[in-house]
C-alpha positions in Angstrom: -5.5 -2.9 26.2 -3.0 0.1 25.2 -1.2 -2.9 23.2 -4.6 -3.2 20.7 -4.1 -1.6 17.4 -5.6 1.2 16.5 -9.1 1.0 14.4 -9.2 4.7 13.9 -10.2 8.5 16.0 -13.2 10.2 16.7 -13.8 12.5 14.3 -17.5 13.5 15.1 -19.5 13.4 18.2 -22.8 14.6 18.0 -25.7 15.2 20.8 -29.7 15.1 19.6 -31.2 17.9 22.2 -34.6 17.6 21.0 -35.6 14.0 19.1 -36.2 14.5 15.2 -34.6 18.2 15.2 -31.3 19.0 14.3 -28.4 17.4 16.4 -25.7 19.9 17.5 -22.1 18.4 16.8 -19.6 19.1 19.6 -15.6 19.1 20.4 -16.2 17.3 23.2 -19.2 14.6 25.1 -19.4 13.5 28.5 -21.0 9.4 28.5 -22.5 8.4 31.3 -24.3 4.5 31.8 -26.9 5.5 30.1 -27.1 8.4 27.5 -24.9 11.4 26.4 -25.4 13.7 28.8 -27.6 16.8 27.5 -29.4 14.1 24.6 -32.5 14.0 23.9 -34.5 15.4 26.7 -37.0 17.0 24.6 -39.9 15.8 22.2 -41.7 18.0 19.0 -45.6 17.3 19.1 -48.4 18.2 17.1 -50.3 20.6 19.4 -53.6 19.7 18.7 -53.0 16.0 20.0 -49.6 15.7 21.4 -48.4 12.9 18.5 -44.7 13.1 18.5 -42.8 13.6 15.4 -42.4 11.6 12.9 -40.1 12.0 9.7 -39.5 8.7 9.3 -43.4 7.9 9.0 -45.2 11.2 8.1 -44.2 13.9 5.0 -45.7 16.5 7.3 -43.0 15.7 9.6 -39.7 16.3 7.0 -39.0 19.4 7.6 -38.3 19.0 11.5 -34.2 18.3 10.7 -34.0 21.3 9.3 -34.6 22.8 13.0 -31.2 23.6 14.6 -31.2 22.7 18.2 -28.1 24.0 21.1 -28.3 23.5 24.8 -26.6 26.3 26.9 -25.8 25.8 30.5 -27.3 28.3 32.9 -25.6 30.6 34.6 -24.7 29.5 38.1 -26.8 26.7 37.9 -26.0 22.8 35.6 -29.7 23.5 34.1 -29.2 22.9 30.7 -31.3 26.0 28.0 -32.9 24.5 25.0 -32.7 27.4 22.2 -34.0 26.1 18.8 -33.9 28.1 15.3 -35.6 27.5 12.2 -34.2 28.3 9.1 -34.5 32.0 8.1 -34.8 32.7 12.0 -32.5 33.4 14.9 -32.2 31.5 18.5 -35.3 31.3 20.5 -35.4 29.4 24.0 -38.2 26.3 24.3 -40.4 25.1 25.4 -41.4 28.5 25.4 -44.7 30.0 22.8 -42.6 31.6 20.6 -40.6 29.2 19.6 -43.7 27.1 19.2 -44.9 29.7 16.6 -41.9 30.3 14.8 -41.8 26.1 14.6 -45.3 26.0 14.0 -45.3 28.6 10.8 -41.9 26.4 9.4 -43.8 23.7 9.5 -47.4 24.8 8.9 -49.4 23.7 11.6 -49.7 23.6 15.0 -46.6 22.5 17.1 -45.0 22.4 20.3 -42.0 21.9 21.7 -42.1 19.6 25.0 -39.4 18.0 27.8 -39.2 14.4 27.8 -40.6 14.3 31.7 -40.2 16.7 34.4 -36.4 16.5 34.8 -35.2 17.4 31.9 -38.1 20.6 32.3 -36.2 24.7 32.9 -37.0 25.9 36.7 -40.4 27.0 36.9 -41.6 25.1 33.7 -45.8 24.6 34.2 -46.9 23.4 30.1 -47.3 20.3 29.2 -44.7 17.1 29.1 -44.4 14.2 27.1 -43.3 11.1 26.6 -40.2 9.6 24.7 -40.7 7.8 21.5 -37.8 5.2 22.4 -34.5 4.7 23.7 -32.8 2.3 22.2 -29.4 2.6 23.6 -27.0 4.4 25.3 -24.7 5.4 22.2 -24.5 4.7 18.6 -21.7 4.6 16.6 -21.0 4.9 13.2 -17.9 4.7 11.4 -16.8 6.6 8.1 -15.4 3.4 6.6 -18.7 2.3 6.7 -20.3 5.4 4.9 -17.5 4.8 2.4 -19.3 0.8 1.8 -22.3 3.1 1.3 -21.0 5.2 -1.2 -19.2 2.7 -3.6 -22.4 0.7 -3.7 -24.6 4.4 -4.2 -22.2 6.9 -5.5 -24.6 9.5 -7.1 -25.7 9.1 -3.1 -24.7 11.4 -0.3 -23.9 9.3 3.1 -23.8 12.5 5.3 -23.1 11.3 8.5 -26.1 13.6 10.1 -28.7 10.8 7.7 -28.1 8.6 10.8 -27.9 10.3 14.0 -24.6 8.7 15.4 -23.7 10.5 18.3 -19.6 9.1 17.6 -18.5 9.0 14.5 -15.2 7.7 13.8 -13.1 8.2 10.8 -11.1 4.5 10.4 -10.0 3.4 6.4 -12.4 2.0 4.4 -12.9 -2.3 4.3 -13.3 -3.7 0.8 -16.6 -5.3 0.3 -17.2 -4.4 4.8 -19.9 -2.4 6.8 -17.0 -3.5 10.1 -19.2 -1.8 12.8 -21.4 -4.7 12.2 -19.1 -7.7 12.4 -18.7 -6.7 15.9 -21.3 -7.0 17.9 -20.6 -8.2 21.0 -17.0 -7.0 21.2 -15.7 -4.2 23.5 -14.7 -0.8 22.2 -12.4 1.8 24.0 -12.8 5.0 23.0 -10.3 7.2 24.9 -11.0 6.1 28.8 -14.6 5.4 27.8 -15.2 1.5 27.0 -18.4 0.5 25.3 -19.8 -3.1 24.4 -21.4 -3.1 20.8 -24.8 -4.5 21.3 -26.7 -4.5 18.2 -26.2 -3.2 14.5 -28.5 -0.1 14.1 -32.0 -0.5 11.7 -32.4 1.9 9.7 -35.7 3.8 8.9 -37.3 6.4 6.2 -35.5 9.4 8.5 -32.0 8.3 6.3 -33.6 9.6 3.2 -35.3 13.0 3.9 -33.6 16.2 2.7 -31.3 18.2 4.6 -29.1 21.3 4.9 -26.5 20.3 2.2 -28.2 17.1 0.9 -31.5 16.1 -1.2 -33.7 13.2 -0.6 -32.6 9.7 -1.5 -34.3 6.8 -1.4 -31.2 5.0 -2.5 -30.0 5.7 0.7 -32.6 3.1 3.0 -32.6 0.6 -0.5 -28.7 -0.3 -0.6 -28.7 -0.5 2.9 -31.8 -3.0 2.9 -30.4 -4.7 0.2 -26.8 -5.1 1.0 -26.9 -5.4 5.1 -29.8 -6.4 6.1 -31.5 -2.8 6.5 -28.4 -2.1 8.5 -25.6 0.8 9.7 -23.5 1.4 12.4 -24.2 -0.6 15.8 -25.4 0.6 19.1 -23.5 0.3 22.0 -24.1 0.2 26.2 -21.4 1.9 28.4 -18.8 -0.3 30.5 -17.2 3.0 32.0 -18.4 6.2 31.2 -15.9 9.5 31.0 -15.6 12.2 29.2 -14.2 11.8 25.0 -13.2 14.4 22.5 -12.2 14.5 19.0 -9.2 12.9 18.0 -9.8 10.3 20.6 -8.3 7.1 19.5 -10.9 3.7 19.1 -9.7 -0.2 19.6 -11.4 -3.0 20.0 -10.4 -4.3 23.6 -11.7 -8.2 23.5 
């Protein structure tokens, strides 16, 4: 494996403590067989009926990706604690009535953050739970080469990685006329000590066009992916060998 050429290096690592809310950038992540530690533990729902947030489909949820998230580890334990912050506000613990009030005021209707299952709830939490909307694959990987290809197709656009919610962003030289990772389906990748199998392309949805902090709503992002890459950007991966990886880790194809 050491003899294989380096295709690129990890430039960003992300986890998403609460589905649809802004992700949390990290310098290092621990990747297990099923997911990144701390990824997608909570969901945001309409408090009136428990419907999970769908920014990709309903305009009333479009501001959700502006809500920041972070996880802190409770002292003397390995229990995660979620904190959220709406634009202009400070960090608040969640799930909690105070953070629900702040999120509801920001969105303009009653909303609530809830754990995905009792195993994700903090000790003593007795509130309602919700179910994860989907769990497509353990890892979503995206290269800067594909972002460069999208930029070439859509020069006025901003193909910021946050539009696509990857776990791993790999800095890789552009490949003219190609979204390179789409061609790796079925192959194995080594990222540091982490070993992945590229399982399928990541089919994009309307979430990719929504404005976030630093870029505007842009239907051209999705329109160009539909036209030029069969609706896809980035790839999903399964985990063959779990490991902790850091920004700067090299990536190689191993077969």
